[in-house]
C-alpha positions, 0 to 999 in steps of 0.5 A: 101572530098568536093571540095571548089567549092562545098561548100553550097552557104549559106556558101560563105557569112560567108567565105567572112566575115571571109576574110574581118575580116582577112584583117581588122586588123589594122596595126601600122603606118609605122616605117619610119614615127615614126623614122622620127618623121613625125607628119604630115605624121602620122596624114595623115596615121591615117586619111586614116586608119580611112576612111578605117575602116569607109568603113568596117563599111559600108560593115558590114552594107550592109551585115547585111541588106542582112541578115535582108532581108526576102528573105535571107535564112541561112544555116540550122546550121545558124540563121539570128539572129546570123548572124545579131548580128555578123555583129553588133559586127563588126560594133561596133568594126570598128566604135570604131577603126575608132574613135580611129584612128581619135583621133590619127590623131587629136593628131598627128596634134596637136603635129605637130602644136605645134612643128611647133610653137616651131620651129619658 
């Protein structure tokens, strides 16, 4: 049985990518904000979520560039094309999620403004 520290160096970026993906699952907004019907705070939460997702897009772009570099040599069971395509799929996924989060932020800002005007 191999020890984790004896893993091939080419496998480390793949493991890092899976770690990023595991951490990247977007959560739902805090329940207390939903319970309080705090539209401004929900808009801020979604804006922050969109920024976080855009950062993940940039991380995947950097990883894709690393794989595209002529000096990068994948493990024998990997191909550069597969690794690049994998990164591209995550770039598209995170970009779409960021757009949706920004859309939600905009919607909550609109609801908050409408509610503020109605309360006057």
